[in-house]
BADO-158698 format. One line per 3 residues: number of its first residue (from 1); their letters; for each residue x, y, z of N, C-alpha, C, O, CB. Coordinates in Angstrom, 1 decimal. Glycine has a CB too. Layout:
NUM = A = X Y Z X Y Z X Y Z X Y Z X Y Z ~ ...;
This chain:
1 = MNE = 69.3 95.2 42.3 67.9 94.9 42.4 67.6 93.5 41.7 68.1 93.3 40.6 67.0 96.0 41.8 ~ 66.8 92.7 42.3 66.4 91.4 41.8 65.0 91.6 41.1 64.2 92.4 41.5 66.3 90.3 42.9 ~ 64.8 90.8 40.0 63.5 90.9 39.3 63.1 89.5 38.9 63.9 88.8 38.4 63.6 91.9 38.1;
4 = VTI = 61.8 89.3 39.0 61.2 88.0 38.6 59.9 88.5 37.9 59.1 89.3 38.4 60.9 87.0 39.8 ~ 59.6 87.9 36.7 58.4 88.2 36.0 57.8 86.8 35.6 58.5 85.9 35.1 58.6 89.1 34.7 ~ 56.5 86.7 35.7 55.8 85.5 35.3 54.4 85.9 34.8 53.8 86.9 35.3 55.6 84.5 36.5;
7 = ASR = 53.9 85.3 33.7 52.6 85.6 33.1 51.9 84.4 32.8 52.4 83.3 32.5 52.8 86.5 31.9 ~ 50.5 84.5 32.8 49.7 83.4 32.4 48.5 84.0 31.6 48.1 85.1 31.8 49.1 82.6 33.6 ~ 48.2 83.2 30.5 47.0 83.6 29.7 45.8 82.8 30.3 45.8 81.6 30.2 47.2 83.3 28.2;
10 = LAA = 44.8 83.5 30.8 43.7 82.9 31.5 42.4 83.0 30.7 42.2 84.0 30.0 43.6 83.5 32.9 ~ 41.5 82.0 30.9 40.2 82.0 30.2 39.2 82.8 31.0 38.2 82.2 31.4 39.8 80.6 29.9 ~ 39.5 84.0 31.3 38.6 84.9 32.0 38.8 86.3 31.6 39.9 86.7 31.1 38.8 84.8 33.6;
13 = TSE = 37.7 87.1 31.7 37.8 88.5 31.3 38.6 89.3 32.3 38.8 88.8 33.4 36.4 89.1 31.1 ~ 39.1 90.5 31.9 39.8 91.3 32.9 38.9 91.7 34.0 39.4 91.9 35.2 40.4 92.5 32.2 ~ 37.6 91.9 33.8 36.7 92.2 34.9 36.6 91.1 35.9 36.6 91.4 37.1 35.3 92.5 34.3;
16 = VLW = 36.5 89.9 35.4 36.4 88.7 36.3 37.7 88.6 37.1 37.7 88.4 38.3 36.1 87.4 35.6 ~ 38.8 88.7 36.4 40.1 88.6 37.1 40.3 89.7 38.1 40.8 89.5 39.2 41.2 88.6 36.1 ~ 39.8 91.0 37.8 40.0 92.1 38.7 39.2 91.8 40.0 39.7 92.1 41.1 39.5 93.4 38.0;
19 = EHL = 38.0 91.3 39.9 37.2 90.9 41.1 38.0 90.0 42.0 38.0 90.1 43.2 35.9 90.3 40.7 ~ 38.7 89.1 41.4 39.6 88.1 42.1 40.8 88.8 42.7 41.0 88.7 44.0 40.0 87.0 41.2 ~ 41.6 89.5 41.9 42.9 90.0 42.4 42.8 91.2 43.2 43.8 91.6 43.9 43.8 90.2 41.2;
22 = SSL = 41.6 91.9 43.2 41.5 93.1 44.0 41.0 92.8 45.4 40.6 93.7 46.2 40.6 94.1 43.3 ~ 40.8 91.5 45.7 40.4 91.1 47.0 41.5 90.2 47.7 42.1 89.4 47.1 39.1 90.3 47.0 ~ 41.6 90.4 49.0 42.6 89.6 49.7 42.1 88.1 49.8 42.9 87.2 50.0 42.9 90.2 51.1;
25 = EGV = 40.8 87.9 49.8 40.3 86.5 49.7 40.8 85.9 48.4 41.2 84.7 48.5 38.8 86.5 49.8 ~ 40.8 86.6 47.3 41.3 86.1 46.1 42.8 85.8 46.1 43.2 84.8 45.7 41.0 87.0 44.9 ~ 43.5 86.7 46.7 45.0 86.6 46.8 45.2 85.3 47.6 46.1 84.5 47.3 45.6 87.8 47.5;
28 = NRE = 44.5 85.1 48.7 44.7 83.9 49.6 44.3 82.7 48.8 44.9 81.6 49.1 43.9 84.1 50.8 ~ 43.4 82.7 47.9 43.1 81.5 47.1 44.3 81.1 46.3 44.5 79.9 46.1 41.8 81.8 46.2 ~ 45.0 82.1 45.8 46.2 81.8 45.0 47.3 81.3 45.8 48.0 80.3 45.4 46.7 83.1 44.3;
31 = LWP = 47.5 81.8 47.0 48.6 81.4 47.9 48.4 80.0 48.5 49.4 79.4 48.8 48.8 82.4 48.9 ~ 47.2 79.6 48.7 46.9 78.4 49.5 47.3 77.2 48.7 47.2 77.2 47.5 45.4 78.3 49.7 ~ 47.8 76.1 49.3 48.0 75.9 50.7 49.4 76.3 51.2 49.7 76.0 52.4 47.7 74.5 51.0;
34 = VCR = 50.2 76.9 50.4 51.6 77.3 50.8 51.5 78.3 52.0 52.2 78.1 53.0 52.4 77.9 49.6 ~ 50.7 79.3 51.8 50.7 80.4 52.9 49.4 81.1 52.7 48.6 80.9 51.7 51.9 81.3 52.8 ~ 49.2 82.1 53.6 48.1 83.0 53.5 48.5 84.3 54.1 49.4 84.4 54.9 46.7 82.5 54.1;
37 = MTY = 47.8 85.4 53.7 48.0 86.7 54.3 46.9 87.1 55.2 45.7 86.9 54.9 48.2 87.8 53.1 ~ 47.2 87.7 56.3 46.2 88.3 57.2 45.8 89.6 56.7 46.5 90.3 56.0 46.6 88.3 58.7 ~ 44.5 90.1 57.1 44.1 91.4 56.7 42.9 91.8 57.6 42.2 90.9 58.1 43.6 91.5 55.2;
40 = PRW = 42.8 93.1 57.9 41.6 93.5 58.8 40.3 93.3 58.0 40.2 93.4 56.8 41.8 94.9 59.2 ~ 39.3 93.1 58.8 37.9 93.0 58.2 37.5 94.2 57.4 36.8 94.0 56.4 36.9 92.8 59.4 ~ 38.0 95.4 57.7 37.6 96.6 56.9 38.3 96.7 55.6 38.0 97.5 54.8 37.8 97.8 57.7;
43 = APR = 39.2 95.8 55.3 40.0 95.9 54.0 39.9 94.6 53.2 40.9 94.1 52.7 41.4 96.2 54.4 ~ 38.7 94.1 52.9 38.6 92.9 52.1 38.9 93.1 50.6 39.3 92.2 49.9 37.3 92.3 52.3 ~ 38.7 94.4 50.1 38.8 94.6 48.7 39.5 96.0 48.4 39.3 96.9 49.2 37.4 94.6 48.0;
46 = FTP = 40.4 96.0 47.4 41.0 97.2 47.0 40.2 97.9 46.0 40.0 97.4 44.9 42.5 96.9 46.4 ~ 39.7 99.1 46.3 38.9 100.0 45.4 39.5 101.4 45.5 40.1 101.7 46.6 37.4 99.9 45.7 ~ 39.2 102.2 44.5 39.7 103.6 44.7 39.1 104.3 45.9 39.7 105.2 46.4 39.3 104.4 43.4;
49 = ETV = 37.9 103.8 46.4 37.3 104.4 47.6 37.9 104.0 48.9 37.9 104.7 49.9 35.8 104.1 47.6 ~ 38.5 102.8 48.9 39.1 102.2 50.1 40.6 102.3 50.2 41.1 102.0 51.3 38.7 100.8 50.2 ~ 41.3 102.7 49.2 42.7 102.7 49.2 43.2 104.2 49.1 42.9 104.9 48.2 43.3 101.9 48.0;
52 = ALG = 44.1 104.6 50.1 44.8 105.9 50.0 46.1 105.6 49.4 47.0 105.0 50.0 44.9 106.5 51.4 ~ 46.3 105.9 48.1 47.5 105.6 47.4 48.7 106.2 48.0 48.7 107.3 48.5 47.4 106.0 45.9 ~ 49.8 105.4 48.1 51.1 105.9 48.6 51.1 105.8 50.2 52.1 106.2 50.7 51.3 107.3 48.2;
55 = KTM = 50.1 105.3 50.8 50.1 105.2 52.3 50.0 103.8 52.7 49.2 103.0 52.1 48.9 106.1 52.9 ~ 50.7 103.4 53.8 50.6 102.0 54.3 49.1 101.8 54.7 48.6 102.6 55.5 51.6 101.8 55.4 ~ 48.5 100.8 54.2 47.1 100.4 54.6 47.1 99.7 55.9 46.2 100.0 56.8 46.5 99.6 53.5;
58 = FRS = 47.9 98.7 56.1 47.9 97.8 57.2 49.1 96.8 57.2 49.7 96.7 56.1 46.5 97.0 57.4 ~ 49.4 96.2 58.2 50.4 95.1 58.3 49.7 93.8 58.1 48.8 93.4 58.8 51.2 95.2 59.6 ~ 50.2 93.1 57.1 49.7 91.7 56.8 50.7 90.7 57.1 51.9 90.8 56.7 49.2 91.6 55.3;
61 = WML = 50.4 89.8 58.0 51.3 88.7 58.4 51.2 87.6 57.3 50.1 87.2 57.0 51.0 88.2 59.8 ~ 52.4 87.1 56.9 52.4 86.0 56.0 52.5 84.8 56.8 53.5 84.7 57.7 53.6 86.1 55.0 ~ 51.6 83.8 56.7 51.5 82.6 57.5 51.8 81.4 56.7 51.0 81.0 55.8 50.2 82.6 58.2;
64 = LFG = 52.9 80.7 56.9 53.3 79.5 56.2 52.3 78.4 56.6 52.0 78.3 57.8 54.7 79.1 56.6 ~ 51.7 77.8 55.6 50.7 76.7 55.7 49.4 77.3 56.5 48.6 76.5 57.0 51.2 75.5 56.5 ~ 49.3 78.6 56.5 48.1 79.2 57.1 48.2 79.5 58.5 47.2 80.1 59.1 47.0 78.4 56.9;
67 = FLP = 49.3 79.2 59.2 49.3 79.4 60.7 50.7 79.8 61.2 50.8 80.3 62.3 48.9 78.2 61.4 ~ 51.8 79.6 60.5 53.1 79.9 61.1 53.7 81.2 60.5 54.0 81.2 59.3 54.1 78.7 60.7 ~ 53.8 82.3 61.3 54.3 83.6 60.8 55.7 83.4 60.3 56.6 82.9 61.0 54.1 84.6 61.9;
70 = FDY = 56.0 83.9 59.1 57.3 83.9 58.6 57.8 85.2 58.0 59.0 85.4 57.7 57.5 82.8 57.5 ~ 56.9 86.2 57.8 57.2 87.5 57.2 56.0 88.4 57.4 54.9 87.9 57.8 57.6 87.4 55.7 ~ 56.2 89.7 57.2 55.1 90.6 57.2 55.2 91.6 56.0 56.3 91.8 55.5 54.9 91.4 58.5;
73 = DDL = 54.1 92.1 55.7 54.0 93.1 54.5 53.3 94.3 55.0 52.1 94.2 55.3 53.4 92.4 53.3 ~ 54.0 95.4 55.1 53.3 96.7 55.4 52.7 97.2 54.1 53.4 98.0 53.4 54.2 97.8 56.1 ~ 51.5 96.8 53.7 50.9 96.9 52.4 50.7 98.3 52.0 50.0 99.1 52.7 49.7 96.1 52.4;
76 = CLV = 51.2 98.7 50.9 51.1 100.1 50.3 50.9 100.0 48.8 51.8 99.6 48.1 52.3 101.0 50.7 ~ 49.8 100.4 48.3 49.5 100.5 46.9 49.8 101.9 46.4 49.4 102.9 47.0 48.1 100.1 46.6 ~ 50.5 102.0 45.3 50.8 103.3 44.7 50.1 103.5 43.4 50.0 104.7 42.9 52.3 103.4 44.5;
79 = RLD = 49.5 102.5 42.9 48.7 102.6 41.7 47.6 101.5 41.8 47.9 100.4 42.1 49.5 102.4 40.3 ~ 46.4 102.0 41.5 45.3 101.1 41.5 44.4 101.4 40.3 43.8 102.5 40.2 44.4 101.2 42.8 ~ 44.4 100.6 39.3 43.7 100.9 38.0 42.7 99.7 37.8 43.0 98.7 37.1 44.7 101.0 36.8;
82 = PGR = 41.5 99.9 38.3 40.5 98.8 38.2 40.3 98.2 36.8 40.2 98.9 35.9 39.2 99.3 38.7 ~ 40.4 96.9 36.8 40.3 96.2 35.5 41.6 96.1 34.7 41.7 95.4 33.7 39.3 96.8 34.7 ~ 42.6 96.8 35.2 43.9 96.8 34.4 45.1 96.4 35.3 46.0 95.8 34.8 44.2 98.2 33.9;
85 = GLL = 45.1 96.7 36.6 46.2 96.3 37.4 46.5 97.2 38.6 45.7 98.1 38.9 47.4 96.2 36.6 ~ 47.6 96.8 39.3 48.0 97.6 40.4 49.5 97.5 40.6 50.2 96.7 40.0 47.3 97.1 41.7 ~ 50.0 98.4 41.4 51.4 98.5 41.8 51.5 98.7 43.3 51.0 99.6 43.8 52.1 99.6 41.0;
88 = ERS = 52.2 97.7 43.9 52.4 97.7 45.3 53.9 98.0 45.6 54.8 97.4 44.9 52.0 96.3 46.0 ~ 54.1 98.9 46.5 55.5 99.2 46.9 55.4 99.2 48.5 55.0 100.2 49.1 56.1 100.6 46.4 ~ 55.8 98.1 49.0 55.6 97.8 50.4 57.0 97.6 51.1 58.0 97.4 50.5 54.7 96.7 50.7;
91 = SLA = 56.9 97.6 52.4 58.0 97.2 53.3 57.7 95.8 53.9 56.7 95.6 54.4 58.3 98.3 54.4 ~ 58.7 94.9 53.7 58.5 93.6 54.2 59.6 93.4 55.3 60.6 94.1 55.3 58.6 92.5 53.1 ~ 59.4 92.5 56.2 60.4 92.2 57.2 61.7 91.7 56.5 62.8 92.0 56.9 59.9 91.1 58.2;
94 = SQK = 61.5 90.9 55.4 62.6 90.2 54.7 63.2 91.1 53.6 64.4 90.9 53.2 62.2 88.9 54.2 ~ 62.5 92.1 53.1 62.9 92.8 51.9 62.9 94.3 52.2 61.9 94.9 52.7 62.0 92.5 50.7 ~ 64.1 95.0 52.0 64.0 96.5 52.2 63.4 97.1 51.0 62.9 98.3 51.1 65.5 97.0 52.3;
97 = VWE = 63.3 96.5 49.8 62.6 97.0 48.7 61.7 95.8 48.2 62.1 94.7 48.0 63.5 97.4 47.5 ~ 60.4 96.1 48.1 59.4 95.1 47.6 58.5 95.9 46.6 57.7 96.7 47.1 58.6 94.3 48.7 ~ 58.5 95.5 45.4 57.6 96.1 44.4 56.9 95.0 43.6 57.6 94.2 43.0 58.4 97.1 43.4;
100 = HER = 55.6 95.0 43.7 54.8 94.0 42.9 53.9 94.7 42.0 52.9 95.4 42.4 54.0 93.0 43.9 ~ 54.1 94.5 40.7 53.2 95.1 39.7 52.5 93.9 39.1 53.0 93.0 38.6 54.0 95.9 38.6 ~ 51.1 94.1 39.0 50.3 93.1 38.5 49.5 93.8 37.4 48.8 94.8 37.7 49.3 92.4 39.6;
103 = TLT = 49.5 93.3 36.1 48.8 93.9 35.0 47.9 92.9 34.3 48.2 91.7 34.3 49.8 94.5 34.0 ~ 46.8 93.4 33.9 45.8 92.6 33.1 45.8 93.1 31.7 45.6 94.3 31.5 44.4 92.6 33.8 ~ 45.9 92.3 30.7 45.9 92.7 29.3 44.9 91.8 28.6 45.1 90.6 28.4 47.3 92.6 28.6;
106 = PCE = 43.7 92.3 28.1 42.8 91.5 27.4 43.4 90.9 26.2 44.2 91.5 25.5 41.5 92.3 27.1 ~ 43.0 89.7 25.9 43.4 89.0 24.7 42.3 88.1 24.2 41.3 87.9 24.9 44.7 88.1 24.9 ~ 42.4 87.6 23.0 41.3 86.8 22.4 41.0 85.6 23.3 41.9 84.8 23.6 41.7 86.3 21.0;
109 = GGC = 39.8 85.5 23.8 39.3 84.4 24.6 39.6 84.6 26.1 39.2 83.7 26.9 40.0 83.2 24.2 ~ 40.2 85.7 26.5 40.5 85.9 27.9 41.4 87.1 28.2 41.2 88.2 27.8 41.1 84.6 28.5 ~ 42.4 86.8 29.0 43.2 87.9 29.5 44.6 87.4 30.0 44.7 86.3 30.5 42.5 88.6 30.7;
112 = ELR = 45.6 88.2 29.7 46.9 87.8 30.2 47.1 88.5 31.6 46.9 89.7 31.7 48.1 88.2 29.2 ~ 47.5 87.8 32.6 47.9 88.3 33.9 49.4 88.2 34.0 49.9 87.1 34.0 47.1 87.6 35.0 ~ 50.0 89.4 34.3 51.5 89.4 34.4 51.8 90.0 35.8 51.3 91.0 36.2 52.1 90.2 33.3;
115 = DRL = 52.7 89.2 36.5 53.3 89.7 37.7 54.8 90.0 37.5 55.5 89.2 37.0 53.1 88.7 38.9 ~ 55.1 91.2 37.9 56.6 91.6 37.9 56.9 92.0 39.3 56.3 92.9 39.9 56.8 92.8 36.9 ~ 57.9 91.3 39.9 58.4 91.5 41.2 59.8 92.1 41.2 60.7 91.5 40.5 58.4 90.2 42.1;
118 = RFE = 60.0 93.2 41.9 61.4 93.8 42.0 61.6 93.8 43.5 60.7 94.3 44.3 61.5 95.2 41.3 ~ 62.8 93.4 44.0 63.0 93.3 45.4 64.5 93.3 45.7 65.3 93.0 44.9 62.3 92.0 46.0 ~ 64.7 93.7 47.0 66.1 93.7 47.5 66.1 93.2 48.9 65.5 93.9 49.8 66.8 95.1 47.4;
121 = PRL = 66.6 92.1 49.2 66.6 91.6 50.6 67.3 92.5 51.6 68.3 93.2 51.2 67.2 90.2 50.7 ~ 66.9 92.5 52.8 67.6 93.3 53.8 69.0 92.8 54.1 69.9 93.6 54.4 66.8 93.2 55.2 ~ 69.3 91.5 53.8 70.6 90.9 53.9 71.1 90.5 52.6 70.4 89.6 52.0 70.6 89.7 55.0;
124 = AWL = 72.1 91.1 52.0 72.6 90.9 50.7 72.8 89.4 50.3 72.5 89.0 49.2 73.9 91.6 50.4 ~ 73.3 88.6 51.3 73.6 87.2 51.0 72.3 86.4 50.8 72.4 85.2 50.4 74.4 86.6 52.2 ~ 71.1 87.0 51.1 69.9 86.3 50.8 69.3 86.5 49.4 68.2 86.1 49.2 68.9 86.7 51.9;
127 = AAP = 70.1 87.2 48.6 69.5 87.5 47.2 69.2 86.3 46.4 68.1 86.2 45.9 70.5 88.4 46.4 ~ 70.1 85.3 46.4 69.8 84.1 45.6 68.6 83.3 46.2 67.7 82.9 45.4 71.1 83.2 45.5 ~ 68.6 83.0 47.5 67.5 82.3 48.0 66.2 83.1 47.9 65.1 82.5 47.6 67.7 82.0 49.5;
130 = SRL = 66.2 84.4 48.0 65.0 85.2 47.8 64.5 85.1 46.4 63.3 85.0 46.2 65.3 86.7 48.1 ~ 65.4 85.1 45.4 64.9 85.0 44.0 64.3 83.6 43.8 63.2 83.6 43.1 66.2 85.1 43.0 ~ 64.8 82.6 44.3 64.3 81.2 44.2 62.9 81.2 44.9 61.9 80.7 44.3 65.2 80.2 44.8;
133 = IVR = 62.8 81.7 46.1 61.5 81.6 46.8 60.4 82.4 46.1 59.3 82.0 46.0 61.7 82.2 48.3 ~ 60.8 83.6 45.7 59.8 84.5 44.9 59.4 83.8 43.7 58.2 83.7 43.3 60.4 85.9 44.6 ~ 60.3 83.2 42.9 60.0 82.6 41.7 59.1 81.4 41.9 58.1 81.2 41.2 61.3 82.1 40.9;
136 = LLF = 59.4 80.6 42.9 58.6 79.4 43.2 57.2 79.8 43.7 56.2 79.2 43.3 59.3 78.5 44.3 ~ 57.1 80.8 44.6 55.8 81.2 45.1 54.9 81.8 44.0 53.7 81.4 44.0 56.0 82.3 46.2 ~ 55.4 82.6 43.1 54.6 83.1 42.1 54.3 82.1 41.0 53.3 82.2 40.3 55.3 84.3 41.4;
139 = AHR = 55.2 81.1 40.8 54.8 80.0 39.9 53.7 79.2 40.5 52.8 78.8 39.7 56.1 79.0 39.7 ~ 53.7 79.0 41.8 52.5 78.4 42.5 51.3 79.2 42.3 50.2 78.6 42.0 52.9 78.2 44.0 ~ 51.4 80.5 42.5 50.2 81.4 42.4 49.6 81.3 41.0 48.4 81.2 40.8 50.5 82.8 42.7;
142 = HRR = 50.5 81.2 39.9 50.0 81.2 38.6 49.4 79.8 38.2 48.5 79.7 37.5 51.1 81.5 37.6 ~ 50.0 78.7 38.8 49.3 77.4 38.7 47.9 77.4 39.2 47.0 76.9 38.6 50.2 76.3 39.3 ~ 47.8 78.0 40.4 46.5 78.1 41.0 45.5 78.9 40.2 44.3 78.5 40.0 46.6 78.7 42.5;
145 = LRV = 46.0 80.1 39.6 45.1 80.9 38.7 44.7 80.1 37.5 43.5 80.2 37.1 45.9 82.1 38.3 ~ 45.6 79.3 36.9 45.2 78.5 35.8 44.1 77.4 36.2 43.3 77.1 35.4 46.4 77.8 35.2 ~ 44.2 76.9 37.4 43.2 75.9 37.8 41.9 76.6 38.1 40.8 76.1 37.7 43.7 75.2 39.2;
148 = IFG = 41.9 77.8 38.7 40.7 78.5 39.1 40.0 79.0 37.8 38.8 78.9 37.7 41.0 79.7 40.0 ~ 40.7 79.6 36.9 40.1 80.3 35.7 40.2 79.6 34.4 39.6 79.9 33.4 40.7 81.7 35.6 ~ 41.1 78.6 34.3 41.4 77.9 33.1 42.5 78.7 32.3 42.7 79.9 32.5 40.1 77.9 32.2;
151 = ELR = 43.2 77.9 31.5 44.3 78.4 30.7 44.0 78.5 29.3 43.5 77.6 28.7 45.6 77.5 31.0 ~ 44.5 79.6 28.7 44.4 79.7 27.2 45.7 79.1 26.6 46.7 79.0 27.3 44.2 81.2 26.8 ~ 45.6 78.8 25.4 46.8 78.3 24.7 47.9 79.3 24.8 47.6 80.5 24.7 46.5 77.9 23.2;
154 = GGI = 49.1 78.9 25.1 50.2 79.9 25.2 50.8 79.8 26.6 52.0 80.1 26.8 49.8 81.3 24.9 ~ 50.0 79.5 27.6 50.5 79.3 29.0 51.3 80.4 29.5 51.0 81.6 29.3 51.2 78.1 29.1 ~ 52.3 80.1 30.3 53.2 81.0 31.0 54.3 81.5 30.0 54.8 80.7 29.2 53.9 80.4 32.2;
157 = S = 54.5 82.8 30.0 55.6 83.4 29.2 56.8 83.7 30.0 57.8 84.2 29.5 55.1 84.6 28.4;
């Protein structure tokens, strides 16, 4: 199993960050301009009322530069803790195992946002390129988060 972890200390409360990260519009703000995820109109925000934990919600196409399909995510949340984080265990075209845990931890002046990714490519020889791509994509997402919300001293851990 491959694992990548990245964290940022952001100048925003956990409530403000939750509003951002619990919406696919917010996720797409992080991903842009590298890629974006598609989603149905009925699923713009993850809330306990709109998410059936442990069940695939929908298929989201990953679009490179916003228009070129390169992967899909059969999105499935197994934990949704408003203001604290979420855990996604989904099936991707490229990964037979995809687990994304996102946690929010309040700290003085803001909040630490931590992403932990565990994954296993469908083709074993793609492990090293997958680790690099995941690391680069989430480093990009955290750079975008620091631009959107501001960074507290301490930066990425």
